[in-house]
N, CA, C and O atoms as a Tinker XYZ file with bonds, in Angstrom:
   452  protein
     1  N      0.850000   -1.169000    0.000000    73     2
     2  CA     0.000000    0.000000    0.000000    64     1     3
     3  C      0.894000    1.229000    0.000000    63     2     4     5
     4  O      1.894000    1.265000    0.717000    81     3
     5  N      0.553000    2.223000   -0.783000    73     3     6
     6  CA     1.358000    3.429000   -0.820000    64     5     7
     7  C      0.574000    4.591000   -0.232000    63     6     8     9
     8  O     -0.654000    4.542000   -0.160000    81     7
     9  N      1.276000    5.629000    0.186000    73     7    10
    10  CA     0.631000    6.779000    0.798000    64     9    11
    11  C      0.724000    7.979000   -0.127000    63    10    12    13
    12  O      1.686000    8.134000   -0.880000    81    11
    13  N     -0.273000    8.805000   -0.057000    73    11    14
    14  CA    -0.271000   10.058000   -0.800000    64    13    15
    15  C      0.712000   10.986000   -0.108000    63    14    16    17
    16  O      0.724000   11.084000    1.119000    81    15
    17  N      1.528000   11.661000   -0.888000    73    15    18
    18  CA     2.557000   12.498000   -0.287000    64    17    19
    19  C      2.349000   13.978000   -0.534000    63    18    20    21
    20  O      3.175000   14.792000   -0.119000    81    19
    21  N      1.259000   14.347000   -1.204000    73    19    22
    22  CA     1.021000   15.762000   -1.454000    64    21    23
    23  C     -0.460000   16.067000   -1.351000    63    22    24    25
    24  O     -1.293000   15.161000   -1.353000    81    23
    25  N     -0.781000   17.337000   -1.260000    73    23    26
    26  CA    -2.170000   17.762000   -1.207000    64    25    27
    27  C     -2.741000   17.625000    0.190000    63    26    28    29
    28  O     -2.035000   17.288000    1.141000    81    27
    29  N     -4.039000   17.893000    0.295000    73    27    30
    30  CA    -4.643000   17.879000    1.621000    64    29    31
    31  C     -4.916000   16.477000    2.138000    63    30    32    33
    32  O     -5.360000   16.317000    3.275000    81    31
    33  N     -4.661000   15.460000    1.327000    73    31    34
    34  CA    -4.847000   14.085000    1.759000    64    33    35
    35  C     -3.509000   13.402000    2.027000    63    34    36    37
    36  O     -3.411000   12.179000    1.929000    81    35
    37  N     -2.475000   14.179000    2.364000    73    35    38
    38  CA    -1.147000   13.620000    2.603000    64    37    39
    39  C     -1.210000   12.532000    3.671000    63    38    40    41
    40  O     -1.929000   12.651000    4.663000    81    39
    41  N     -0.450000   11.485000    3.446000    73    39    42
    42  CA    -0.322000   10.343000    4.351000    64    41    43
    43  C     -1.583000    9.491000    4.465000    63    42    44    45
    44  O     -1.734000    8.758000    5.443000    81    43
    45  N     -2.489000    9.566000    3.497000    73    43    46
    46  CA    -3.664000    8.693000    3.483000    64    45    47
    47  C     -3.289000    7.455000    2.682000    63    46    48    49
    48  O     -2.903000    7.576000    1.519000    81    47
    49  N     -3.392000    6.261000    3.276000    73    47    50
    50  CA    -3.087000    5.045000    2.518000    64    49    51
    51  C     -4.087000    4.855000    1.381000    63    50    52    53
    52  O     -5.290000    5.016000    1.585000    81    51
    53  N     -3.607000    4.514000    0.189000    73    51    54
    54  CA    -4.485000    4.265000   -0.952000    64    53    55
    55  C     -3.980000    3.076000   -1.744000    63    54    56    57
    56  O     -2.807000    2.711000   -1.660000    81    55
    57  N     -4.869000    2.480000   -2.510000    73    55    58
    58  CA    -4.517000    1.473000   -3.487000    64    57    59
    59  C     -4.981000    2.027000   -4.818000    63    58    60    61
    60  O     -6.151000    2.380000   -4.966000    81    59
    61  N     -4.083000    2.111000   -5.790000    73    59    62
    62  CA    -4.464000    2.659000   -7.087000    64    61    63
    63  C     -4.487000    1.520000   -8.092000    63    62    64    65
    64  O     -3.460000    0.899000   -8.366000    81    63
    65  N     -5.656000    1.254000   -8.633000    73    63    66
    66  CA    -5.823000    0.256000   -9.675000    64    65    67
    67  C     -6.630000    0.958000  -10.754000    63    66    68    69
    68  O     -6.140000    1.903000  -11.372000    81    67
    69  N     -7.867000    0.510000  -10.994000    73    67    70
    70  CA    -8.729000    1.219000  -11.929000    64    69    71
    71  C     -9.332000    2.457000  -11.296000    63    70    72    73
    72  O     -9.826000    3.339000  -11.999000    81    71
    73  N     -9.298000    2.528000   -9.995000    73    71    74
    74  CA    -9.848000    3.659000   -9.280000    64    73    75
    75  C     -9.085000    3.823000   -7.974000    63    74    76    77
    76  O     -8.263000    2.973000   -7.630000    81    75
    77  N     -9.335000    4.870000   -7.264000    73    75    78
    78  CA    -8.650000    5.131000   -6.006000    64    77    79
    79  C     -9.554000    4.715000   -4.867000    63    78    80    81
    80  O    -10.715000    5.121000   -4.804000    81    79
    81  N     -9.026000    3.908000   -3.971000    73    79    82
    82  CA    -9.778000    3.488000   -2.797000    64    81    83
    83  C     -9.090000    4.116000   -1.587000    63    82    84    85
    84  O     -7.929000    3.822000   -1.302000    81    83
    85  N     -9.802000    4.970000   -0.888000    73    83    86
    86  CA    -9.232000    5.612000    0.292000    64    85    87
    87  C     -9.763000    4.941000    1.542000    63    86    88    89
    88  O    -10.839000    4.343000    1.518000    81    87
    89  N     -9.026000    5.033000    2.623000    73    87    90
    90  CA    -9.520000    4.540000    3.893000    64    89    91
    91  C    -10.598000    5.498000    4.373000    63    90    92    93
    92  O    -10.299000    6.588000    4.860000    81    91
    93  N    -11.842000    5.089000    4.234000    73    91    94
    94  CA   -12.976000    5.958000    4.505000    64    93    95
    95  C    -13.070000    6.327000    5.976000    63    94    96    97
    96  O    -13.545000    7.412000    6.311000    81    95
    97  N    -12.623000    5.436000    6.864000    73    95    98
    98  CA   -12.687000    5.746000    8.286000    64    97    99
    99  C    -11.835000    6.963000    8.609000    63    98   100   101
   100  O    -12.213000    7.770000    9.458000    81    99
   101  N    -10.690000    7.112000    7.947000    73    99   102
   102  CA    -9.830000    8.271000    8.181000    64   101   103
   103  C    -10.557000    9.552000    7.820000    63   102   104   105
   104  O    -10.477000   10.540000    8.550000    81   103
   105  N    -11.265000    9.542000    6.699000    73   103   106
   106  CA   -11.996000   10.736000    6.282000    64   105   107
   107  C    -13.096000   11.084000    7.285000    63   106   108   109
   108  O    -13.298000   12.256000    7.601000    81   107
   109  N    -13.799000   10.081000    7.781000    73   107   110
   110  CA   -14.870000   10.329000    8.739000    64   109   111
   111  C    -14.304000   10.865000   10.056000    63   110   112   113
   112  O    -14.888000   11.762000   10.664000    81   111
   113  N    -13.177000   10.321000   10.492000    73   111   114
   114  CA   -12.568000   10.785000   11.736000    64   113   115
   115  C    -12.120000   12.234000   11.641000    63   114   116   117
   116  O    -12.203000   12.973000   12.622000    81   115
   117  N    -11.656000   12.639000   10.500000    73   115   118
   118  CA   -11.179000   13.995000   10.315000    64   117   119
   119  C    -12.329000   14.988000   10.126000    63   118   120   121
   120  O    -12.095000   16.195000   10.070000    81   119
   121  N    -13.560000   14.499000   10.028000    73   119   122
   122  CA   -14.708000   15.388000    9.872000    64   121   123
   123  C    -14.794000   15.996000    8.483000    63   122   124   125
   124  O    -15.521000   16.968000    8.281000    81   123
   125  N    -14.068000   15.445000    7.526000    73   123   126
   126  CA   -14.049000   15.996000    6.177000    64   125   127
   127  C    -15.161000   15.429000    5.315000    63   126   128   129
   128  O    -15.426000   15.944000    4.229000    81   127
   129  N    -15.803000   14.392000    5.775000    73   127   130
   130  CA   -16.667000   13.624000    4.908000    64   129   131
   131  C    -18.092000   13.587000    5.451000    63   130   132   133
   132  O    -18.315000   13.153000    6.581000    81   131
   133  N    -19.049000   14.038000    4.655000    73   131   134
   134  CA   -20.455000   13.922000    5.035000    64   133   135
   135  C    -20.973000   12.591000    4.504000    63   134   136   137
   136  O    -20.633000   12.190000    3.391000    81   135
   137  N    -21.788000   11.912000    5.291000    73   135   138
   138  CA   -22.335000   10.622000    4.867000    64   137   139
   139  C    -23.728000   10.786000    4.285000    63   138   140   141
   140  O    -24.546000   11.542000    4.809000    81   139
   141  N    -23.991000   10.075000    3.203000    73   139   142
   142  CA   -25.285000   10.077000    2.530000    64   141   143
   143  C    -25.736000    8.630000    2.356000    63   142   144   145
   144  O    -24.919000    7.758000    2.061000    81   143
   145  N    -27.021000    8.371000    2.537000    73   143   146
   146  CA   -27.584000    7.086000    2.115000    64   145   147
   147  C    -27.785000    7.169000    0.603000    63   146   148   149
   148  O    -27.989000    8.258000    0.066000    81   147
   149  N    -27.732000    6.056000   -0.073000    73   147   150
   150  CA   -27.795000    6.046000   -1.535000    64   149   151
   151  C    -29.062000    6.719000   -2.065000    63   150   152   153
   152  O    -28.989000    7.531000   -2.987000    81   151
   153  N    -30.206000    6.394000   -1.499000    73   151   154
   154  CA   -31.461000    6.989000   -1.981000    64   153   155
   155  C    -31.440000    8.509000   -1.826000    63   154   156   157
   156  O    -31.883000    9.236000   -2.715000    81   155
   157  N    -30.921000    8.984000   -0.690000    73   155   158
   158  CA   -30.826000   10.426000   -0.454000    64   157   159
   159  C    -29.846000   11.065000   -1.445000    63   158   160   161
   160  O    -30.103000   12.151000   -1.964000    81   159
   161  N    -28.732000   10.392000   -1.702000    73   159   162
   162  CA   -27.739000   10.916000   -2.642000    64   161   163
   163  C    -28.317000   11.013000   -4.055000    63   162   164   165
   164  O    -28.030000   11.963000   -4.783000    81   163
   165  N    -29.133000   10.025000   -4.440000    73   163   166
   166  CA   -29.758000   10.056000   -5.764000    64   165   167
   167  C    -30.751000   11.210000   -5.872000    63   166   168   169
   168  O    -30.801000   11.900000   -6.891000    81   167
   169  N    -31.534000   11.414000   -4.829000    73   167   170
   170  CA   -32.542000   12.480000   -4.846000    64   169   171
   171  C    -31.935000   13.870000   -4.798000    63   170   172   173
   172  O    -32.499000   14.818000   -5.344000    81   171
   173  N    -30.780000   13.995000   -4.144000    73   171   174
   174  CA   -30.147000   15.309000   -3.967000    64   173   175
   175  C    -28.764000   15.328000   -4.600000    63   174   176   177
   176  O    -27.817000   15.865000   -4.026000    81   175
   177  N    -28.652000   14.734000   -5.797000    73   175   178
   178  CA   -27.350000   14.570000   -6.447000    64   177   179
   179  C    -26.648000   15.906000   -6.698000    63   178   180   181
   180  O    -25.439000   16.008000   -6.491000    81   179
   181  N    -27.378000   16.923000   -7.135000    73   179   182
   182  CA   -26.758000   18.235000   -7.374000    64   181   183
   183  C    -26.148000   18.794000   -6.097000    63   182   184   185
   184  O    -25.055000   19.360000   -6.120000    81   183
   185  N    -26.855000   18.634000   -4.985000    73   183   186
   186  CA   -26.317000   19.105000   -3.708000    64   185   187
   187  C    -25.085000   18.302000   -3.313000    63   186   188   189
   188  O    -24.116000   18.860000   -2.798000    81   187
   189  N    -25.120000   16.993000   -3.553000    73   187   190
   190  CA   -23.973000   16.135000   -3.261000    64   189   191
   191  C    -22.744000   16.618000   -4.035000    63   190   192   193
   192  O    -21.657000   16.731000   -3.469000    81   191
   193  N    -22.917000   16.901000   -5.325000    73   191   194
   194  CA   -21.805000   17.373000   -6.158000    64   193   195
   195  C    -21.317000   18.730000   -5.675000    63   194   196   197
   196  O    -20.110000   18.952000   -5.572000    81   195
   197  N    -22.238000   19.639000   -5.379000    73   195   198
   198  CA   -21.839000   20.965000   -4.880000    64   197   199
   199  C    -21.048000   20.856000   -3.577000    63   198   200   201
   200  O    -20.045000   21.547000   -3.398000    81   199
   201  N    -21.494000   19.994000   -2.675000    73   199   202
   202  CA   -20.767000   19.826000   -1.414000    64   201   203
   203  C    -19.393000   19.193000   -1.649000    63   202   204   205
   204  O    -18.426000   19.547000   -0.975000    81   203
   205  N    -19.304000   18.264000   -2.597000    73   203   206
   206  CA   -17.998000   17.663000   -2.909000    64   205   207
   207  C    -17.042000   18.725000   -3.439000    63   206   208   209
   208  O    -15.851000   18.701000   -3.131000    81   207
   209  N    -17.561000   19.654000   -4.232000    73   207   210
   210  CA   -16.719000   20.718000   -4.780000    64   209   211
   211  C    -16.325000   21.744000   -3.720000    63   210   212   213
   212  O    -15.191000   22.223000   -3.710000    81   211
   213  N    -17.256000   22.081000   -2.829000    73   211   214
   214  CA   -17.017000   23.162000   -1.867000    64   213   215
   215  C    -16.453000   22.687000   -0.522000    63   214   216   217
   216  O    -15.590000   23.346000    0.058000    81   215
   217  N    -16.938000   21.551000   -0.032000    73   215   218
   218  CA   -16.589000   21.119000    1.320000    64   217   219
   219  C    -15.601000   19.974000    1.374000    63   218   220   221
   220  O    -14.925000   19.789000    2.385000    81   219
   221  N    -15.505000   19.201000    0.303000    73   219   222
   222  CA   -14.603000   18.056000    0.311000    64   221   223
   223  C    -15.342000   16.764000    0.040000    63   222   224   225
   224  O    -16.497000   16.783000   -0.387000    81   223
   225  N    -14.685000   15.637000    0.285000    73   223   226
   226  CA   -15.240000   14.320000   -0.046000    64   225   227
   227  C    -16.598000   14.064000    0.606000    63   226   228   229
   228  O    -16.854000   14.480000    1.737000    81   227
   229  N    -17.462000   13.365000   -0.142000    73   227   230
   230  CA   -18.790000   12.987000    0.327000    64   229   231
   231  C    -18.891000   11.465000    0.256000    63   230   232   233
   232  O    -18.625000   10.869000   -0.788000    81   231
   233  N    -19.272000   10.844000    1.361000    73   231   234
   234  CA   -19.347000    9.383000    1.438000    64   233   235
   235  C    -20.783000    8.940000    1.193000    63   234   236   237
   236  O    -21.705000    9.436000    1.841000    81   235
   237  N    -20.981000    8.005000    0.258000    73   235   238
   238  CA   -22.308000    7.468000   -0.068000    64   237   239
   239  C    -22.310000    5.996000    0.329000    63   238   240   241
   240  O    -21.434000    5.232000   -0.077000    81   239
   241  N    -23.310000    5.603000    1.133000    73   239   242
   242  CA   -23.367000    4.240000    1.666000    64   241   243
   243  C    -24.557000    3.499000    1.077000    63   242   244   245
   244  O    -25.667000    4.028000    1.015000    81   243
   245  N    -24.310000    2.261000    0.643000    73   243   246
   246  CA   -25.371000    1.374000    0.153000    64   245   247
   247  C    -25.170000    0.000000    0.775000    63   246   248   249
   248  O    -24.187000   -0.680000    0.480000    81   247
   249  N    -26.083000   -0.405000    1.623000    73   247   250
   250  CA   -26.043000   -1.720000    2.272000    64   249   251
   251  C    -24.666000   -2.081000    2.831000    63   250   252   253
   252  O    -24.182000   -3.194000    2.628000    81   251
   253  N    -24.045000   -1.144000    3.529000    73   251   254
   254  CA   -22.757000   -1.423000    4.168000    64   253   255
   255  C    -21.541000   -1.122000    3.304000    63   254   256   257
   256  O    -20.436000   -0.980000    3.827000    81   255
   257  N    -21.723000   -1.024000    2.003000    73   255   258
   258  CA   -20.625000   -0.660000    1.114000    64   257   259
   259  C    -20.612000    0.852000    0.960000    63   258   260   261
   260  O    -21.664000    1.491000    0.997000    81   259
   261  N    -19.441000    1.423000    0.790000    73   259   262
   262  CA   -19.351000    2.877000    0.681000    64   261   263
   263  C    -18.464000    3.280000   -0.489000    63   262   264   265
   264  O    -17.506000    2.589000   -0.836000    81   263
   265  N    -18.804000    4.408000   -1.081000    73   263   266
   266  CA   -17.976000    5.041000   -2.110000    64   265   267
   267  C    -17.803000    6.495000   -1.699000    63   266   268   269
   268  O    -18.578000    7.026000   -0.904000    81   267
   269  N    -16.785000    7.127000   -2.246000    73   267   270
   270  CA   -16.528000    8.526000   -1.934000    64   269   271
   271  C    -16.588000    9.334000   -3.212000    63   270   272   273
   272  O    -15.955000    8.982000   -4.207000    81   271
   273  N    -17.353000   10.422000   -3.189000    73   271   274
   274  CA   -17.423000   11.354000   -4.316000    64   273   275
   275  C    -16.495000   12.510000   -3.975000    63   274   276   277
   276  O    -16.658000   13.167000   -2.947000    81   275
   277  N    -15.507000   12.755000   -4.858000    73   275   278
   278  CA   -14.561000   13.844000   -4.619000    64   277   279
   279  C    -14.466000   14.713000   -5.864000    63   278   280   281
   280  O    -14.793000   14.276000   -6.967000    81   279
   281  N    -14.016000   15.945000   -5.674000    73   279   282
   282  CA   -13.828000   16.863000   -6.791000    64   281   283
   283  C    -12.650000   16.384000   -7.645000    63   282   284   285
   284  O    -11.737000   15.719000   -7.155000    81   283
   285  N    -12.692000   16.734000   -8.922000    73   283   286
   286  CA   -11.640000   16.304000   -9.843000    64   285   287
   287  C    -10.269000   16.812000   -9.408000    63   286   288   289
   288  O     -9.274000   16.101000   -9.552000    81   287
   289  N    -10.206000   18.031000   -8.879000    73   287   290
   290  CA    -8.902000   18.573000   -8.432000    64   289   291
   291  C     -8.340000   17.737000   -7.290000    63   290   292   293
   292  O     -7.129000   17.529000   -7.211000    81   291
   293  N     -9.220000   17.251000   -6.395000    73   291   294
   294  CA    -8.762000   16.387000   -5.313000    64   293   295
   295  C     -8.295000   15.044000   -5.851000    63   294   296   297
   296  O     -7.284000   14.509000   -5.395000    81   295
   297  N     -9.024000   14.497000   -6.819000    73   295   298
   298  CA    -8.628000   13.236000   -7.442000    64   297   299
   299  C     -7.268000   13.377000   -8.110000    63   298   300   301
   300  O     -6.421000   12.490000   -7.998000    81   299
   301  N     -7.060000   14.498000   -8.807000    73   299   302
   302  CA    -5.775000   14.728000   -9.461000    64   301   303
   303  C     -4.645000   14.820000   -8.438000    63   302   304   305
   304  O     -3.543000   14.328000   -8.683000    81   303
   305  N     -4.918000   15.454000   -7.283000    73   303   306
   306  CA    -3.867000   15.542000   -6.268000    64   305   307
   307  C     -3.610000   14.179000   -5.626000    63   306   308   309
   308  O     -2.501000   13.916000   -5.162000    81   307
   309  N     -4.625000   13.311000   -5.595000    73   307   310
   310  CA    -4.435000   11.966000   -5.048000    64   309   311
   311  C     -3.605000   11.096000   -5.981000    63   310   312   313
   312  O     -2.694000   10.394000   -5.543000    81   311
   313  N     -3.922000   11.147000   -7.253000    73   311   314
   314  CA    -3.268000   10.255000   -8.207000    64   313   315
   315  C     -1.992000   10.834000   -8.779000    63   314   316   317
   316  O     -1.149000   10.089000   -9.279000    81   315
   317  N     -1.827000   12.163000   -8.717000    73   315   318
   318  CA    -0.633000   12.781000   -9.282000    64   317   319
   319  C     -0.699000   12.781000  -10.796000    63   318   320   321
   320  O     -1.675000   12.326000  -11.392000    81   319
   321  N      0.345000   13.293000  -11.402000    73   319   322
   322  CA     0.390000   13.303000  -12.855000    64   321   323
   323  C      1.284000   12.179000  -13.332000    63   322   324   325
   324  O      2.327000   11.898000  -12.741000    81   323
   325  N      0.876000   11.564000  -14.371000    73   323   326
   326  CA     1.630000   10.460000  -14.937000    64   325   327
   327  C      2.312000   10.951000  -16.216000    63   326   328   329
   328  O      1.631000   11.377000  -17.149000    81   327
   329  N      3.644000   10.897000  -16.272000    73   327   330
   330  CA     4.318000   11.386000  -17.479000    64   329   331
   331  C      4.033000   10.472000  -18.671000    63   330   332   333
   332  O      3.746000    9.287000  -18.507000    81   331
   333  N      4.117000   11.042000  -19.862000    73   331   334
   334  CA     3.963000   10.220000  -21.057000    64   333   335
   335  C      5.178000    9.292000  -21.163000    63   334   336   337
   336  O      6.182000    9.491000  -20.479000    81   335
   337  N      5.078000    8.301000  -22.008000    73   335   338
   338  CA     6.179000    7.359000  -22.184000    64   337   339
   339  C      7.444000    8.086000  -22.631000    63   338   340   341
   340  O      8.539000    7.790000  -22.155000    81   339
   341  N      7.284000    9.045000  -23.553000    73   339   342
   342  CA     8.433000    9.814000  -24.036000    64   341   343
   343  C      9.055000   10.615000  -22.892000    63   342   344   345
   344  O     10.278000   10.628000  -22.745000    81   343
   345  N      8.224000   11.286000  -22.075000    73   343   346
   346  CA     8.745000   12.056000  -20.936000    64   345   347
   347  C      9.443000   11.139000  -19.943000    63   346   348   349
   348  O     10.462000   11.513000  -19.361000    81   347
   349  N      8.905000    9.948000  -19.748000    73   347   350
   350  CA     9.519000    8.984000  -18.843000    64   349   351
   351  C     10.919000    8.600000  -19.320000    63   350   352   353
   352  O     11.871000    8.588000  -18.540000    81   351
   353  N     11.030000    8.287000  -20.611000    73   351   354
   354  CA    12.331000    7.875000  -21.140000    64   353   355
   355  C     13.343000    9.017000  -21.165000    63   354   356   357
   356  O     14.523000    8.805000  -20.886000    81   355
   357  N     12.891000   10.222000  -21.496000    73   355   358
   358  CA    13.804000   11.363000  -21.582000    64   357   359
   359  C     14.099000   11.989000  -20.218000    63   358   360   361
   360  O     15.120000   12.658000  -20.053000    81   359
   361  N     13.228000   11.781000  -19.256000    73   359   362
   362  CA    13.389000   12.403000  -17.938000    64   361   363
   363  C     14.155000   11.509000  -16.988000    63   362   364   365
   364  O     15.294000   11.117000  -17.244000    81   363
   365  N     13.498000   11.198000  -15.882000    73   363   366
   366  CA    14.131000   10.413000  -14.830000    64   365   367
   367  C     13.916000    8.914000  -15.010000    63   366   368   369
   368  O     14.039000    8.154000  -14.050000    81   367
   369  N     13.603000    8.490000  -16.198000    73   367   370
   370  CA    13.374000    7.075000  -16.462000    64   369   371
   371  C     14.665000    6.279000  -16.435000    63   370   372   373
   372  O     15.685000    6.765000  -15.947000    81   371
   373  N     14.629000    5.078000  -16.949000    73   371   374
   374  CA    15.820000    4.224000  -16.906000    64   373   375
   375  C     16.932000    4.784000  -17.787000    63   374   376   377
   376  O     16.679000    5.432000  -18.802000    81   375
   377  N     18.139000    4.524000  -17.381000    73   375   378
   378  CA    19.293000    4.953000  -18.166000    64   377   379
   379  C     19.519000    3.954000  -19.290000    63   378   380   381
   380  O     19.525000    2.745000  -19.062000    81   379
   381  N     19.702000    4.455000  -20.488000    73   379   382
   382  CA    19.963000    3.578000  -21.628000    64   381   383
   383  C     21.459000    3.504000  -21.945000    63   382   384   385
   384  O     21.860000    2.957000  -22.972000    81   383
   385  N     22.278000    4.064000  -21.045000    73   383   386
   386  CA    23.728000    3.999000  -21.209000    64   385   387
   387  C     24.172000    2.543000  -21.166000    63   386   388   389
   388  O     23.725000    1.778000  -20.311000    81   387
   389  N     25.031000    2.170000  -22.068000    73   387   390
   390  CA    25.565000    0.818000  -22.080000    64   389   391
   391  C     24.655000   -0.197000  -22.748000    63   390   392   393
   392  O     25.002000   -1.377000  -22.802000    81   391
   393  N     23.508000    0.217000  -23.256000    73   391   394
   394  CA    22.597000   -0.695000  -23.929000    64   393   395
   395  C     23.050000   -0.861000  -25.369000    63   394   396   397
   396  O     23.168000    0.122000  -26.100000    81   395
   397  N     23.306000   -2.104000  -25.786000    73   395   398
   398  CA    23.788000   -2.391000  -27.136000    64   397   399
   399  C     22.591000   -2.447000  -28.085000    63   398   400   401
   400  O     21.768000   -3.358000  -28.005000    81   399
   401  N     22.504000   -1.460000  -28.985000    73   399   402
   402  CA    21.401000   -1.397000  -29.931000    64   401   403
   403  C     21.808000   -1.744000  -31.357000    63   402   404   405
   404  O     21.057000   -1.482000  -32.296000    81   403
   405  N     23.001000   -2.337000  -31.529000    73   403   406
   406  CA    23.444000   -2.717000  -32.877000    64   405   407
   407  C     22.724000   -3.984000  -33.311000    63   406   408   409
   408  O     22.402000   -4.855000  -32.503000    81   407
   409  N     22.483000   -4.054000  -34.606000    73   407   410
   410  CA    21.761000   -5.196000  -35.171000    64   409   411
   411  C     22.708000   -6.362000  -35.371000    63   410   412   413
   412  O     23.859000   -6.195000  -35.775000    81   411
   413  N     22.195000   -7.549000  -35.078000    73   411   414
   414  CA    22.972000   -8.765000  -35.295000    64   413   415
   415  C     23.133000   -8.976000  -36.798000    63   414   416   417
   416  O     22.131000   -9.054000  -37.509000    81   415
   417  N     24.372000   -9.071000  -37.306000    73   415   418
   418  CA    24.645000   -9.189000  -38.739000    64   417   419
   419  C     24.821000  -10.638000  -39.191000    63   418   420   421
   420  O     25.180000  -10.860000  -40.347000    81   419
   421  N     24.585000  -11.627000  -38.339000    73   419   422
   422  CA    24.730000  -13.021000  -38.740000    64   421   423
   423  C     23.663000  -13.376000  -39.772000    63   422   424   425
   424  O     22.573000  -12.806000  -39.776000    81   423
   425  N     24.001000  -14.345000  -40.665000    73   423   426
   426  CA    23.036000  -14.705000  -41.714000    64   425   427
   427  C     21.760000  -15.289000  -41.103000    63   426   428   429
   428  O     21.766000  -15.880000  -40.024000    81   427
   429  N     20.663000  -15.094000  -41.849000    73   427   430
   430  CA    19.384000  -15.612000  -41.381000    64   429   431
   431  C     19.354000  -17.116000  -41.528000    63   430   432   433
   432  O     20.106000  -17.677000  -42.325000    81   431
   433  N     18.507000  -17.767000  -40.778000    73   431   434
   434  CA    18.372000  -19.214000  -40.883000    64   433   435
   435  C     17.646000  -19.582000  -42.167000    63   434   436   437
   436  O     16.875000  -18.786000  -42.702000    81   435
   437  N     17.889000  -20.772000  -42.651000    73   435   438
   438  CA    17.209000  -21.232000  -43.846000    64   437   439
   439  C     15.900000  -21.892000  -43.439000    63   438   440   441
   440  O     15.865000  -22.738000  -42.546000    81   439
   441  N     14.838000  -21.496000  -44.099000    73   439   442
   442  CA    13.521000  -22.062000  -43.810000    64   441   443
   443  C     12.917000  -22.577000  -45.094000    63   442   444   445
   444  O     13.037000  -21.950000  -46.147000    81   443
   445  N     12.262000  -23.730000  -45.003000    73   443   446
   446  CA    11.574000  -24.291000  -46.159000    64   445   447
   447  C     10.227000  -23.610000  -46.281000    63   446   448   449
   448  O      9.483000  -23.514000  -45.305000    81   447
   449  N      9.912000  -23.138000  -47.469000    73   447   450
   450  CA     8.643000  -22.474000  -47.700000    64   449   451
   451  C      7.705000  -23.341000  -48.472000    63   450   452
   452  O      6.579000  -22.932000  -48.756000    81   451
């Protein structure tokens, strides 16, 4: 598990796969997260989004399972920026020093066609 090292969610353990899963108990303890039941969140979705933008993460609970609605800027600070492949290779990526890129000049094998 890795921790976020920047933004207002610093030191929050997360797992990054297809989505970000935060430890919801930490958010509730810090008082940053308002809880909504799913039916209430559906009925007042605009308010839920406005509160996520203005106040911070909003926790939605359905039968014991929970999800967190956060503003895009908060999501970006959680996940960070991912450099393109070209930026990775040209920047702090692996060193290509000493890598032999010459083509093998030996004759090709004979194959029956």
